[in-house]
Phi, psi and omega in degrees: 000130181270129178254129181303140184295330182292331177289324178292326182282326185264123175288158177303155182299319181294335182277347179287128180247117181289135178292137181298139181287132179269117180282143178295152183298325181294324179290320176298320179295319179297319178291328176295320178293319177299319180299320179295322178292322178296321185273344184230076183289344178296342179302324179246340180287320181297313175297327177295319178295318177299320179295320179297320178294323178296315179296319178297315178298324177296316180298318180296315181293326180290321182287320187265348181228062180291337181297331179298317179290324177296322178294323177293319182295337181275356182283162173293156184304319181294315180290326178295317179299320179296313182294320179294319179297319179295315182297316181283336174288323179297333179304324184282342187298312179299325180292316180296315180299317179296316183297315182284333173293316177298322179297320180295314179290330174298315180299323179295330184257351190300311182264330178292320181297325178297320180284328182294314180265007176063016176289347179297331178296323178287315183292328177289341178282347179274158180283053179236122183287163176297325179297314180297319181297315181290320177296323176298320178289322178293332179293340179296302180288334185275331184235308188291313183298315176300320178296314180296314181297318180295315181297315182291320181294316179295318178297321179294316178299321179293318179298316180294324178295317178293320177296320178298319180298327181275328188273317188298318178300329178294340178260013178079020181245130180288133179265005182296324183296333179299321183273335182269330186261335180286136174281079190294332182270329181282327184301311178296324179296314179296321181295311181296315179299316181296322181294317182286324175294323177294320179296317178294321180294326180271008182305316178296331177293316177295323177298318178296316180296320177292323177297314177299319179297327180279343186255315189292141177271340176194168176053055182297325181298316180294319179294332179281328188263319188294317180302314176298321178296322179295319178297317179298317182294313181296318179297319181293319183287316187277320185251342182074017180243172179219044181294318182293321177296320178294324178295318178295320178297319178296322181288327181282320190236002184271358183286319183294318175298333177283334186264340184232159173235117181261120178249133181255117178218117186298341185256334187236355182292124183257010176089352180249131178288159179276137179286138178225070183294330181293319176296319182294313182290339178263006181286126176299328179297324178295309185288326175296320178295320179293323177295316177297319179298319178297319179295319179294321178292322176298320177294322178295322177298315181294318180293324177297325180289328187262331186291141175267159176302144182287000000 
């Protein structure tokens, strides 16, 4: 019996196995970041709670302390603009502090939590590399947290501005100065720029926290804090110097002076510092910190690959 040659060459349809589609790395990274947001709602809930408390405190102070607003309305335009900018700028501080505090504790638990609840066994079964998983977690404090904090802070400032516009006329105070004297367009720009420069400046700190999270079997907070304190103590006792402590202080608080230029002029100062991105991007401290952060993240990737569930 003769069998057609095309049947011999072609396997049955049921026997054909489609090759699995390879997802691009950027898509896998995006889904890794989404997964972190789904599992860690405190990233955006905590700043929202802080914003609600700020608005509540503003309402209480406006209702019970109207003389403060009358005193502001009696100031000269230049001084009034300065005071209003400072007051509305302070509104964002609790939200920013809350957001970055949550980011630090998130980094401490990001890799440790997977091993603690053994969910790492499930995530390792997916076609997502350790590098993608760690980069997705690093993207939370470096990208997501600044975006969330900026959006919530700007929205809070706008809500307070609208509430002020509605409340102050009822107390016999004109709200026109709020809209004419506040730098409404510069404030969000300065806020967003400051948040992202702060996140980049703190990149080695987040890298260290993720490294500790990938290594420590328990008490991640103590493992993250005690070694630097021990180095400071030993250096002070043995050498009588504090270079490491000064380095940590510079890493914690030295980013804003590198990113902004504050000019003091009694007649034209509007309360907002001038942006200096060229100085920030050319700062040796920034690039040294990013190199250290990359090395720490690479170590975290390797430890995630080798560590067993706790």
